[in-house]
C-alpha angles and dihedrals in degrees: 000000000000130000118216134192122208125209111217103217096049099026087220117150120217125193114243095185145300142231137202120229113216098228091174091062098054122093098229094183094071124094092220121100116246123223126202133178132186140157114266114251120221091205115093112232117222110224130179110252115241121230091251091054091049090051093051092049092047090053091044092052091053089055100074130172107287117251091232111052097173137240136289123210112214132181121203132187129177108213099205099190093050092037094226140115125241111210121191117189099200112172147313132230132208097002112194123249117240099192144010097249112135120248136044119297127221122239133201134173129228114205123198129183109212131196108195103314097334129095110231099170139013138190136174133206125221118258119275125192128233141032091279095050121183119203108158087192118162123200136179124218122192113223124226118247116286142060109312091224092059100041117098093234131152136170118221122199115197115194114211126198126197148141130224112284091012131100115257118242134202111260096181148303142252120203124196122183142041095332096045134102118269096277091050091049091049093053092048093051091047090055093049096047099045097055111196094007115106116236121200130188143166112244125199109234111238125212117268093244090068 
């Protein structure tokens, strides 16, 4: 058994420690629950993989990230007088499927505002079910001092997919701003140039590795 900690901005999990449960010392025939406590060990124990574990990993490796991850519809508005950005995460279409588990997964979106390499604001939508999820979730981000055209700002949208009782996984990302792909830069420039006018676009979800 291993205990992990996850850092929000990077979504990277780090191992805090692990413990081994002595299954051979437990009387499994009794109807009473068994409790066991032990200090977590920071040393990773090398164990021989069982056949069942290898089978699971083999099946997991064959379920790769789908080529088509779907699209995300985003509305942006630069509120010039308040010097802030309104972000509306409207909906998604044709979201990719990360595994072959039955049922419909939930999706939610993490939004971070970055200045250079630093996160200066973060928001999160509620979960929405299905591969054509609808959120209609508005958020406001206060801008740092300076002309918005000259600031090294970008908005990152991280689409998470998960099911009840299972850990959520990153499906993909959308980046809008100075560090984005062409469609992300165009949307950012439209927002800056149109002032109070809302601008909305579909964005292709990119793999997490990018």
